PQR file of N, CA, C, O and H, with PARSE charges and radii, in Angstrom:
ATOM      1  N   UNK A   1      -6.798  13.375  -1.591 -0.4000 1.5000
ATOM      2  CA  UNK A   1      -5.423  13.631  -2.090 -0.0000 2.0000
ATOM      3  C   UNK A   1      -5.508  13.306  -3.663  0.5500 1.7000
ATOM      4  O   UNK A   1      -5.749  12.157  -4.034 -0.5500 1.4000
ATOM      5  N   UNK A   2      -5.327  14.235  -4.470 -0.4000 1.5000
ATOM      6  CA  UNK A   2      -5.343  14.073  -6.079 -0.0000 2.0000
ATOM      7  C   UNK A   2      -4.212  13.241  -6.579  0.5500 1.7000
ATOM      8  O   UNK A   2      -3.065  13.304  -6.136 -0.5500 1.4000
ATOM      9  H   UNK A   2      -5.132  15.168  -4.168  0.4000 1.0000
ATOM     10  N   UNK A   3      -4.618  12.463  -7.527 -0.4000 1.5000
ATOM     11  CA  UNK A   3      -3.740  11.342  -8.140 -0.0000 2.0000
ATOM     12  C   UNK A   3      -3.177  12.292  -9.415  0.5500 1.7000
ATOM     13  O   UNK A   3      -3.818  12.471 -10.451 -0.5500 1.4000
ATOM     14  H   UNK A   3      -5.549  12.412  -7.887  0.4000 1.0000
ATOM     15  N   UNK A   4      -1.777  12.895  -9.114 -0.4000 1.5000
ATOM     16  CA  UNK A   4      -1.243  13.814 -10.199 -0.0000 2.0000
ATOM     17  C   UNK A   4      -0.676  12.984 -11.317  0.5500 1.7000
ATOM     18  O   UNK A   4      -0.667  13.526 -12.422 -0.5500 1.4000
ATOM     19  H   UNK A   4      -1.256  12.749  -8.273  0.4000 1.0000
ATOM     20  N   UNK A   5      -0.273  11.950 -11.237 -0.4000 1.5000
ATOM     21  CA  UNK A   5       0.207  11.316 -12.271 -0.0000 2.0000
ATOM     22  C   UNK A   5      -0.435  10.031 -12.874  0.5500 1.7000
ATOM     23  O   UNK A   5      -0.079   8.854 -12.806 -0.5500 1.4000
ATOM     24  H   UNK A   5      -0.280  11.509 -10.339  0.4000 1.0000
ATOM     25  N   UNK A   6      -1.566  10.669 -13.525 -0.4000 1.5000
ATOM     26  CA  UNK A   6      -2.476   9.651 -14.175 -0.0000 2.0000
ATOM     27  C   UNK A   6      -2.516   9.348 -15.532  0.5500 1.7000
ATOM     28  O   UNK A   6      -2.570  10.402 -16.166 -0.5500 1.4000
ATOM     29  H   UNK A   6      -1.856  11.625 -13.580  0.4000 1.0000
ATOM     30  N   UNK A   7      -2.512   8.216 -16.373 -0.4000 1.5000
ATOM     31  CA  UNK A   7      -2.470   8.048 -17.725 -0.0000 2.0000
ATOM     32  C   UNK A   7      -3.756   8.579 -18.619  0.5500 1.7000
ATOM     33  O   UNK A   7      -4.923   8.382 -18.280 -0.5500 1.4000
ATOM     34  H   UNK A   7      -2.468   7.360 -15.859  0.4000 1.0000
ATOM     35  N   UNK A   8      -3.445   9.128 -19.550 -0.4000 1.5000
ATOM     36  CA  UNK A   8      -4.917   9.470 -20.464 -0.0000 2.0000
ATOM     37  C   UNK A   8      -5.916   8.407 -20.625  0.5500 1.7000
ATOM     38  O   UNK A   8      -5.549   7.562 -21.442 -0.5500 1.4000
ATOM     39  H   UNK A   8      -2.497   9.288 -19.826  0.4000 1.0000
ATOM     40  N   UNK A   9      -6.895   8.218 -20.176 -0.4000 1.5000
ATOM     41  CA  UNK A   9      -7.765   6.976 -20.281 -0.0000 2.0000
ATOM     42  C   UNK A   9      -8.498   7.266 -21.511  0.5500 1.7000
ATOM     43  O   UNK A   9      -9.133   8.316 -21.603 -0.5500 1.4000
ATOM     44  H   UNK A   9      -7.193   8.904 -19.512  0.4000 1.0000
ATOM     45  N   UNK A  10      -8.448   6.174 -22.730 -0.4000 1.5000
ATOM     46  CA  UNK A  10      -9.351   6.294 -23.674 -0.0000 2.0000
ATOM     47  C   UNK A  10     -10.703   6.553 -23.744  0.5500 1.7000
ATOM     48  O   UNK A  10     -11.208   7.214 -24.652 -0.5500 1.4000
ATOM     49  H   UNK A  10      -7.933   5.321 -22.655  0.4000 1.0000
ATOM     50  N   UNK A  11     -11.412   5.985 -22.680 -0.4000 1.5000
ATOM     51  CA  UNK A  11     -12.674   6.061 -22.447 -0.0000 2.0000
ATOM     52  C   UNK A  11     -13.067   6.372 -21.042  0.5500 1.7000
ATOM     53  O   UNK A  11     -13.364   5.450 -20.282 -0.5500 1.4000
ATOM     54  H   UNK A  11     -11.002   5.448 -21.942  0.4000 1.0000
ATOM     55  N   UNK A  12     -13.089   7.821 -20.588 -0.4000 1.5000
ATOM     56  CA  UNK A  12     -13.465   8.371 -19.571 -0.0000 2.0000
ATOM     57  C   UNK A  12     -14.565   7.754 -18.866  0.5500 1.7000
ATOM     58  O   UNK A  12     -14.514   7.500 -17.662 -0.5500 1.4000
ATOM     59  H   UNK A  12     -12.847   8.569 -21.205  0.4000 1.0000
ATOM     60  N   UNK A  13     -15.611   7.498 -19.646 -0.4000 1.5000
ATOM     61  CA  UNK A  13     -16.785   6.777 -19.048 -0.0000 2.0000
ATOM     62  C   UNK A  13     -16.509   5.496 -18.590  0.5500 1.7000
ATOM     63  O   UNK A  13     -17.147   5.149 -17.595 -0.5500 1.4000
ATOM     64  H   UNK A  13     -15.652   7.704 -20.623  0.4000 1.0000
ATOM     65  N   UNK A  14     -15.548   4.533 -19.167 -0.4000 1.5000
ATOM     66  CA  UNK A  14     -15.264   3.532 -18.321 -0.0000 2.0000
ATOM     67  C   UNK A  14     -14.458   3.705 -17.011  0.5500 1.7000
ATOM     68  O   UNK A  14     -14.509   2.961 -16.032 -0.5500 1.4000
ATOM     69  H   UNK A  14     -15.030   4.815 -19.975  0.4000 1.0000
ATOM     70  N   UNK A  15     -13.798   4.680 -17.146 -0.4000 1.5000
ATOM     71  CA  UNK A  15     -12.911   4.899 -15.938 -0.0000 2.0000
ATOM     72  C   UNK A  15     -13.857   5.478 -14.724  0.5500 1.7000
ATOM     73  O   UNK A  15     -13.565   5.241 -13.551 -0.5500 1.4000
ATOM     74  H   UNK A  15     -13.756   5.285 -17.942  0.4000 1.0000
ATOM     75  N   UNK A  16     -14.922   6.194 -15.060 -0.4000 1.5000
ATOM     76  CA  UNK A  16     -15.680   6.773 -14.112 -0.0000 2.0000
ATOM     77  C   UNK A  16     -16.844   5.572 -13.340  0.5500 1.7000
ATOM     78  O   UNK A  16     -17.367   5.647 -12.228 -0.5500 1.4000
ATOM     79  H   UNK A  16     -15.159   6.387 -16.012  0.4000 1.0000
ATOM     80  N   UNK A  17     -16.989   4.494 -14.402 -0.4000 1.5000
ATOM     81  CA  UNK A  17     -18.028   3.552 -13.977 -0.0000 2.0000
ATOM     82  C   UNK A  17     -16.967   2.638 -12.630  0.5500 1.7000
ATOM     83  O   UNK A  17     -17.271   2.332 -11.476 -0.5500 1.4000
ATOM     84  H   UNK A  17     -16.564   4.434 -15.305  0.4000 1.0000
ATOM     85  N   UNK A  18     -15.698   2.422 -13.400 -0.4000 1.5000
ATOM     86  CA  UNK A  18     -15.003   1.389 -12.531 -0.0000 2.0000
ATOM     87  C   UNK A  18     -14.735   2.205 -11.257  0.5500 1.7000
ATOM     88  O   UNK A  18     -14.816   1.590 -10.194 -0.5500 1.4000
ATOM     89  H   UNK A  18     -15.452   2.670 -14.336  0.4000 1.0000
ATOM     90  N   UNK A  19     -14.421   3.542 -11.229 -0.4000 1.5000
ATOM     91  CA  UNK A  19     -14.065   4.281  -9.841 -0.0000 2.0000
ATOM     92  C   UNK A  19     -15.376   4.378  -9.066  0.5500 1.7000
ATOM     93  O   UNK A  19     -15.251   4.499  -7.847 -0.5500 1.4000
ATOM     94  H   UNK A  19     -14.355   4.042 -12.093  0.4000 1.0000
ATOM     95  N   UNK A  20     -16.610   4.345  -9.566 -0.4000 1.5000
ATOM     96  CA  UNK A  20     -17.703   4.319  -8.917 -0.0000 2.0000
ATOM     97  C   UNK A  20     -17.796   3.085  -8.049  0.5500 1.7000
ATOM     98  O   UNK A  20     -18.059   3.080  -6.846 -0.5500 1.4000
ATOM     99  H   UNK A  20     -16.711   4.246 -10.556  0.4000 1.0000
ATOM    100  N   UNK A  21     -17.507   1.882  -8.932 -0.4000 1.5000
ATOM    101  CA  UNK A  21     -17.967   0.506  -8.621 -0.0000 2.0000
ATOM    102  C   UNK A  21     -16.693   0.048  -7.258  0.5500 1.7000
ATOM    103  O   UNK A  21     -16.922  -0.723  -6.326 -0.5500 1.4000
ATOM    104  H   UNK A  21     -17.294   1.886  -9.909  0.4000 1.0000
ATOM    105  N   UNK A  22     -15.553   0.689  -7.485 -0.4000 1.5000
ATOM    106  CA  UNK A  22     -14.713   0.144  -6.578 -0.0000 2.0000
ATOM    107  C   UNK A  22     -14.852   0.989  -5.201  0.5500 1.7000
ATOM    108  O   UNK A  22     -14.502   0.524  -4.116 -0.5500 1.4000
ATOM    109  H   UNK A  22     -15.367   1.316  -8.242  0.4000 1.0000
ATOM    110  N   UNK A  23     -15.339   2.134  -5.350 -0.4000 1.5000
ATOM    111  CA  UNK A  23     -15.591   3.082  -4.175 -0.0000 2.0000
ATOM    112  C   UNK A  23     -16.638   2.580  -3.277  0.5500 1.7000
ATOM    113  O   UNK A  23     -16.755   3.107  -2.170 -0.5500 1.4000
ATOM    114  H   UNK A  23     -15.623   2.512  -6.232  0.4000 1.0000
ATOM    115  N   UNK A  24     -17.492   1.521  -3.666 -0.4000 1.5000
ATOM    116  CA  UNK A  24     -18.399   0.746  -2.806 -0.0000 2.0000
ATOM    117  C   UNK A  24     -17.993  -0.466  -2.221  0.5500 1.7000
ATOM    118  O   UNK A  24     -18.762  -1.179  -1.576 -0.5500 1.4000
ATOM    119  H   UNK A  24     -17.396   1.092  -4.565  0.4000 1.0000
ATOM    120  N   UNK A  25     -16.552  -0.778  -2.472 -0.4000 1.5000
ATOM    121  CA  UNK A  25     -15.933  -1.938  -1.905 -0.0000 2.0000
ATOM    122  C   UNK A  25     -15.282  -1.632  -0.466  0.5500 1.7000
ATOM    123  O   UNK A  25     -14.752  -0.536  -0.284 -0.5500 1.4000
ATOM    124  H   UNK A  25     -15.928  -0.199  -2.996  0.4000 1.0000
ATOM    125  N   UNK A  26     -15.323  -2.679   0.648 -0.4000 1.5000
ATOM    126  CA  UNK A  26     -14.334  -2.238   1.747 -0.0000 2.0000
ATOM    127  C   UNK A  26     -13.041  -1.851   1.488  0.5500 1.7000
ATOM    128  O   UNK A  26     -12.464  -2.206   0.461 -0.5500 1.4000
ATOM    129  H   UNK A  26     -15.754  -3.569   0.500  0.4000 1.0000
ATOM    130  N   UNK A  27     -12.402  -0.973   2.547 -0.4000 1.5000
ATOM    131  CA  UNK A  27     -10.911  -0.851   2.265 -0.0000 2.0000
ATOM    132  C   UNK A  27     -10.245  -2.049   2.174  0.5500 1.7000
ATOM    133  O   UNK A  27     -10.751  -3.109   2.542 -0.5500 1.4000
ATOM    134  H   UNK A  27     -12.871  -0.685   3.381  0.4000 1.0000
ATOM    135  N   UNK A  28      -8.946  -1.932   1.625 -0.4000 1.5000
ATOM    136  CA  UNK A  28      -7.985  -3.046   1.607 -0.0000 2.0000
ATOM    137  C   UNK A  28      -7.298  -3.106   2.835  0.5500 1.7000
ATOM    138  O   UNK A  28      -6.935  -4.203   3.260 -0.5500 1.4000
ATOM    139  H   UNK A  28      -8.535  -1.071   1.326  0.4000 1.0000
ATOM    140  N   UNK A  29      -7.065  -2.037   3.480 -0.4000 1.5000
ATOM    141  CA  UNK A  29      -6.323  -1.810   4.604 -0.0000 2.0000
ATOM    142  C   UNK A  29      -7.287  -0.881   5.573  0.5500 1.7000
ATOM    143  O   UNK A  29      -7.961   0.079   5.201 -0.5500 1.4000
ATOM    144  H   UNK A  29      -7.360  -1.146   3.135  0.4000 1.0000
ATOM    145  N   UNK A  30      -7.192  -1.352   6.762 -0.4000 1.5000
ATOM    146  CA  UNK A  30      -8.059  -0.549   7.785 -0.0000 2.0000
ATOM    147  C   UNK A  30      -7.178   0.771   8.482  0.5500 1.7000
ATOM    148  O   UNK A  30      -5.969   0.786   8.249 -0.5500 1.4000
ATOM    149  H   UNK A  30      -6.644  -2.132   7.065  0.4000 1.0000
ATOM    150  N   UNK A  31      -7.570   1.517   9.054 -0.4000 1.5000
ATOM    151  CA  UNK A  31      -6.904   2.823   9.380 -0.0000 2.0000
ATOM    152  C   UNK A  31      -6.116   2.052  10.775  0.5500 1.7000
ATOM    153  O   UNK A  31      -4.947   2.318  11.053 -0.5500 1.4000
ATOM    154  H   UNK A  31      -8.552   1.505   9.244  0.4000 1.0000
ATOM    155  N   UNK A  32      -6.740   1.314  11.381 -0.4000 1.5000
ATOM    156  CA  UNK A  32      -5.932   0.986  12.644 -0.0000 2.0000
ATOM    157  C   UNK A  32      -5.008  -0.044  12.330  0.5500 1.7000
ATOM    158  O   UNK A  32      -4.188  -0.270  13.219 -0.5500 1.4000
ATOM    159  H   UNK A  32      -7.690   1.098  11.155  0.4000 1.0000
ATOM    160  N   UNK A  33      -4.921  -0.762  11.245 -0.4000 1.5000
ATOM    161  CA  UNK A  33      -3.753  -1.371  10.716 -0.0000 2.0000
ATOM    162  C   UNK A  33      -2.689  -0.727  10.259  0.5500 1.7000
ATOM    163  O   UNK A  33      -1.528  -1.070  10.481 -0.5500 1.4000
ATOM    164  H   UNK A  33      -5.587  -0.578  10.522  0.4000 1.0000
ATOM    165  N   UNK A  34      -3.046   0.259   9.584 -0.4000 1.5000
ATOM    166  CA  UNK A  34      -1.836   1.179   8.982 -0.0000 2.0000
ATOM    167  C   UNK A  34      -1.213   1.943  10.247  0.5500 1.7000
ATOM    168  O   UNK A  34      -0.012   2.209  10.197 -0.5500 1.4000
ATOM    169  H   UNK A  34      -3.989   0.538   9.403  0.4000 1.0000
ATOM    170  N   UNK A  35      -1.917   2.294  11.324 -0.4000 1.5000
ATOM    171  CA  UNK A  35      -1.520   2.930  12.507 -0.0000 2.0000
ATOM    172  C   UNK A  35      -0.487   1.926  13.084  0.5500 1.7000
ATOM    173  O   UNK A  35       0.634   2.278  13.452 -0.5500 1.4000
ATOM    174  H   UNK A  35      -2.893   2.078  11.365  0.4000 1.0000
ATOM    175  N   UNK A  36      -0.970   0.582  13.140 -0.4000 1.5000
ATOM    176  CA  UNK A  36      -0.227  -0.404  14.014 -0.0000 2.0000
ATOM    177  C   UNK A  36       1.268  -0.738  13.176  0.5500 1.7000
ATOM    178  O   UNK A  36       2.385  -0.863  13.678 -0.5500 1.4000
ATOM    179  H   UNK A  36      -1.880   0.296  12.841  0.4000 1.0000
ATOM    180  N   UNK A  37       0.954  -0.813  12.037 -0.4000 1.5000
ATOM    181  CA  UNK A  37       2.200  -0.742  11.098 -0.0000 2.0000
ATOM    182  C   UNK A  37       3.291   0.379  11.248  0.5500 1.7000
ATOM    183  O   UNK A  37       4.498   0.191  11.405 -0.5500 1.4000
ATOM    184  H   UNK A  37       0.047  -0.711  11.629  0.4000 1.0000
ATOM    185  N   UNK A  38       2.693   1.470  11.176 -0.4000 1.5000
ATOM    186  CA  UNK A  38       3.513   2.781  11.437 -0.0000 2.0000
ATOM    187  C   UNK A  38       3.963   2.714  12.786  0.5500 1.7000
ATOM    188  O   UNK A  38       5.107   3.162  12.863 -0.5500 1.4000
ATOM    189  H   UNK A  38       1.713   1.622  11.049  0.4000 1.0000
ATOM    190  N   UNK A  39       3.522   2.340  13.853 -0.4000 1.5000
ATOM    191  CA  UNK A  39       4.047   2.324  15.155 -0.0000 2.0000
ATOM    192  C   UNK A  39       5.352   0.989  15.181  0.5500 1.7000
ATOM    193  O   UNK A  39       6.363   1.057  15.880 -0.5500 1.4000
ATOM    194  H   UNK A  39       2.592   1.976  13.790  0.4000 1.0000
ATOM    195  N   UNK A  40       5.051  -0.033  14.357 -0.4000 1.5000
ATOM    196  CA  UNK A  40       5.869  -1.111  14.461 -0.0000 2.0000
ATOM    197  C   UNK A  40       7.098  -0.637  13.752  0.5500 1.7000
ATOM    198  O   UNK A  40       8.242  -0.785  14.181 -0.5500 1.4000
ATOM    199  H   UNK A  40       4.229  -0.089  13.789  0.4000 1.0000
ATOM    200  N   UNK A  41       6.761  -0.049  12.617 -0.4000 1.5000
ATOM    201  CA  UNK A  41       8.146   0.244  11.749 -0.0000 2.0000
ATOM    202  C   UNK A  41       8.906   1.703  12.657  0.5500 1.7000
ATOM    203  O   UNK A  41      10.053   2.068  12.400 -0.5500 1.4000
ATOM    204  H   UNK A  41       5.831   0.071  12.268  0.4000 1.0000
ATOM    205  N   UNK A  42       8.128   2.317  13.596 -0.4000 1.5000
ATOM    206  CA  UNK A  42       8.935   3.361  14.233 -0.0000 2.0000
ATOM    207  C   UNK A  42       9.787   2.562  15.308  0.5500 1.7000
ATOM    208  O   UNK A  42      10.879   3.017  15.649 -0.5500 1.4000
ATOM    209  H   UNK A  42       7.196   2.020  13.805  0.4000 1.0000
ATOM    210  N   UNK A  43       9.329   1.443  15.817 -0.4000 1.5000
ATOM    211  CA  UNK A  43      10.220   0.563  16.541 -0.0000 2.0000
ATOM    212  C   UNK A  43      11.459  -0.018  15.775  0.5500 1.7000
ATOM    213  O   UNK A  43      12.483  -0.219  16.427 -0.5500 1.4000
ATOM    214  H   UNK A  43       8.442   1.074  15.540  0.4000 1.0000
ATOM    215  N   UNK A  44      11.435  -0.277  14.553 -0.4000 1.5000
ATOM    216  CA  UNK A  44      12.371  -0.590  13.800 -0.0000 2.0000
ATOM    217  C   UNK A  44      13.400   0.501  13.503  0.5500 1.7000
ATOM    218  O   UNK A  44      14.613   0.320  13.396 -0.5500 1.4000
ATOM    219  H   UNK A  44      10.603  -0.114  14.023  0.4000 1.0000
ATOM    220  N   UNK A  45      12.796   1.570  13.395 -0.4000 1.5000
ATOM    221  CA  UNK A  45      13.721   2.859  12.886 -0.0000 2.0000
ATOM    222  C   UNK A  45      14.726   3.150  14.110  0.5500 1.7000
ATOM    223  O   UNK A  45      15.886   3.534  13.957 -0.5500 1.4000
ATOM    224  H   UNK A  45      11.811   1.717  13.482  0.4000 1.0000
ATOM    225  N   UNK A  46      13.979   2.861  15.597 -0.4000 1.5000
ATOM    226  CA  UNK A  46      14.666   3.035  16.612 -0.0000 2.0000
ATOM    227  C   UNK A  46      15.464   2.157  16.962  0.5500 1.7000
ATOM    228  O   UNK A  46      16.091   2.357  18.002 -0.5500 1.4000
ATOM    229  H   UNK A  46      13.037   2.549  15.722  0.4000 1.0000
ATOM    230  N   UNK A  47      15.651   1.129  16.334 -0.4000 1.5000
ATOM    231  CA  UNK A  47      16.602   0.144  16.493 -0.0000 2.0000
ATOM    232  C   UNK A  47      15.820  -0.779  17.720  0.5500 1.7000
ATOM    233  O   UNK A  47      16.587  -1.596  18.230 -0.5500 1.4000
ATOM    234  H   UNK A  47      15.142   0.966  15.489  0.4000 1.0000
ATOM    235  N   UNK A  48      14.797  -0.782  18.129 -0.4000 1.5000
ATOM    236  CA  UNK A  48      14.266  -1.669  18.963 -0.0000 2.0000
ATOM    237  C   UNK A  48      13.502  -3.085  18.531  0.5500 1.7000
ATOM    238  O   UNK A  48      12.964  -3.890  19.291 -0.5500 1.4000
ATOM    239  H   UNK A  48      14.174  -0.118  17.714  0.4000 1.0000
ATOM    240  N   UNK A  49      13.621  -3.145  17.032 -0.4000 1.5000
ATOM    241  CA  UNK A  49      12.894  -4.226  16.405 -0.0000 2.0000
ATOM    242  C   UNK A  49      13.706  -4.521  15.391  0.5500 1.7000
ATOM    243  O   UNK A  49      14.697  -3.837  15.133 -0.5500 1.4000
ATOM    244  H   UNK A  49      14.058  -2.491  16.415  0.4000 1.0000
ATOM    245  N   UNK A  50      13.376  -5.520  14.756 -0.4000 1.5000
ATOM    246  CA  UNK A  50      13.920  -6.340  13.571 -0.0000 2.0000
ATOM    247  C   UNK A  50      12.794  -6.294  12.441  0.5500 1.7000
ATOM    248  O   UNK A  50      11.661  -6.707  12.687 -0.5500 1.4000
ATOM    249  H   UNK A  50      12.571  -6.075  14.966  0.4000 1.0000
ATOM    250  N   UNK A  51      13.080  -5.873  11.426 -0.4000 1.5000
ATOM    251  CA  UNK A  51      12.148  -5.871  10.062 -0.0000 2.0000
ATOM    252  C   UNK A  51      12.591  -7.243   9.141  0.5500 1.7000
ATOM    253  O   UNK A  51      13.777  -7.275   8.814 -0.5500 1.4000
ATOM    254  H   UNK A  51      14.001  -5.538  11.226  0.4000 1.0000
ATOM    255  N   UNK A  52      11.982  -8.041   8.830 -0.4000 1.5000
ATOM    256  CA  UNK A  52      12.382  -9.109   7.812 -0.0000 2.0000
ATOM    257  C   UNK A  52      11.291  -8.972   6.773  0.5500 1.7000
ATOM    258  O   UNK A  52      10.071  -9.030   6.926 -0.5500 1.4000
ATOM    259  H   UNK A  52      11.018  -8.015   9.096  0.4000 1.0000
ATOM    260  N   UNK A  53      12.027  -8.772   5.656 -0.4000 1.5000
ATOM    261  CA  UNK A  53      11.201  -8.548   4.449 -0.0000 2.0000
ATOM    262  C   UNK A  53      11.481  -9.933   3.733  0.5500 1.7000
ATOM    263  O   UNK A  53      12.647 -10.328   3.760 -0.5500 1.4000
ATOM    264  H   UNK A  53      13.018  -8.725   5.531  0.4000 1.0000
ATOM    265  N   UNK A  54      10.600 -10.651   3.141 -0.4000 1.5000
ATOM    266  CA  UNK A  54      10.514 -11.882   2.394 -0.0000 2.0000
ATOM    267  C   UNK A  54       9.876 -11.818   1.085  0.5500 1.7000
ATOM    268  O   UNK A  54       8.962 -10.995   1.029 -0.5500 1.4000
ATOM    269  H   UNK A  54       9.654 -10.330   3.119  0.4000 1.0000
ATOM    270  N   UNK A  55      10.124 -12.486  -0.010 -0.4000 1.5000
ATOM    271  CA  UNK A  55       9.729 -12.405  -1.120 -0.0000 2.0000
ATOM    272  C   UNK A  55      10.129 -13.278  -1.985  0.5500 1.7000
ATOM    273  O   UNK A  55      10.988 -14.028  -1.522 -0.5500 1.4000
ATOM    274  H   UNK A  55      10.866 -13.154   0.035  0.4000 1.0000
ATOM    275  N   UNK A  56       9.766 -13.526  -3.348 -0.4000 1.5000
ATOM    276  CA  UNK A  56      10.406 -14.552  -4.324 -0.0000 2.0000
ATOM    277  C   UNK A  56      11.584 -14.051  -4.702  0.5500 1.7000
ATOM    278  O   UNK A  56      12.182 -14.833  -5.441 -0.5500 1.4000
ATOM    279  H   UNK A  56       9.068 -12.917  -3.724  0.4000 1.0000
ATOM    280  N   UNK A  57      12.219 -12.943  -4.462 -0.4000 1.5000
ATOM    281  CA  UNK A  57      13.404 -12.253  -4.955 -0.0000 2.0000
ATOM    282  C   UNK A  57      14.187 -11.809  -3.604  0.5500 1.7000
ATOM    283  O   UNK A  57      14.915 -10.816  -3.595 -0.5500 1.4000
ATOM    284  H   UNK A  57      11.734 -12.308  -3.861  0.4000 1.0000
ATOM    285  N   UNK A  58      14.032 -12.411  -2.762 -0.4000 1.5000
ATOM    286  CA  UNK A  58      14.786 -12.237  -1.327 -0.0000 2.0000
ATOM    287  C   UNK A  58      16.042 -12.912  -1.323  0.5500 1.7000
ATOM    288  O   UNK A  58      16.159 -14.058  -1.758 -0.5500 1.4000
ATOM    289  H   UNK A  58      13.441 -13.218  -2.770  0.4000 1.0000
ATOM    290  N   UNK A  59      17.217 -12.087  -0.734 -0.4000 1.5000
ATOM    291  CA  UNK A  59      18.446 -12.707  -0.702 -0.0000 2.0000
ATOM    292  C   UNK A  59      18.466 -13.432   0.850  0.5500 1.7000
ATOM    293  O   UNK A  59      17.735 -13.338   1.836 -0.5500 1.4000
ATOM    294  H   UNK A  59      17.122 -11.156  -0.381  0.4000 1.0000
ATOM    295  N   UNK A  60      19.540 -14.102   0.570 -0.4000 1.5000
ATOM    296  CA  UNK A  60      19.568 -15.064   1.837 -0.0000 2.0000
ATOM    297  C   UNK A  60      20.255 -14.089   2.995  0.5500 1.7000
ATOM    298  O   UNK A  60      20.426 -12.889   2.783 -0.5500 1.4000
ATOM    299  H   UNK A  60      20.134 -14.178  -0.231  0.4000 1.0000
ATOM    300  N   UNK A  61      20.625 -14.722   4.224 -0.4000 1.5000
ATOM    301  CA  UNK A  61      21.176 -13.810   5.244 -0.0000 2.0000
ATOM    302  C   UNK A  61      22.779 -13.694   4.969  0.5500 1.7000
ATOM    303  O   UNK A  61      23.514 -12.845   5.473 -0.5500 1.4000
ATOM    304  H   UNK A  61      20.486 -15.697   4.396  0.4000 1.0000
ATOM    305  N   UNK A  62      23.214 -14.846   3.959 -0.4000 1.5000
ATOM    306  CA  UNK A  62      24.802 -14.773   3.817 -0.0000 2.0000
ATOM    307  C   UNK A  62      24.956 -13.889   2.784  0.5500 1.7000
ATOM    308  O   UNK A  62      26.152 -13.721   2.543 -0.5500 1.4000
ATOM    309  H   UNK A  62      22.617 -15.536   3.549  0.4000 1.0000
ATOM    310  N   UNK A  63      24.290 -13.309   2.137 -0.4000 1.5000
ATOM    311  CA  UNK A  63      24.555 -12.181   1.045 -0.0000 2.0000
ATOM    312  C   UNK A  63      24.749 -11.026   1.511  0.5500 1.7000
ATOM    313  O   UNK A  63      24.964 -10.082   0.750 -0.5500 1.4000
ATOM    314  H   UNK A  63      23.319 -13.445   2.332  0.4000 1.0000
TER
END
């Protein structure tokens, strides 16, 4: 899938070297994990599960 909204890189050589290096790293998320998340979110969407999202800017249940 092409990245269609990319900035203009001042040094494309640096970009190519960085892309080559990170292409050798293991994936951040494995396909099975993504499929499990998709299934769990499907349960949420159908009303059979609850999604709790938390973070440093999350609101309390009272809000």
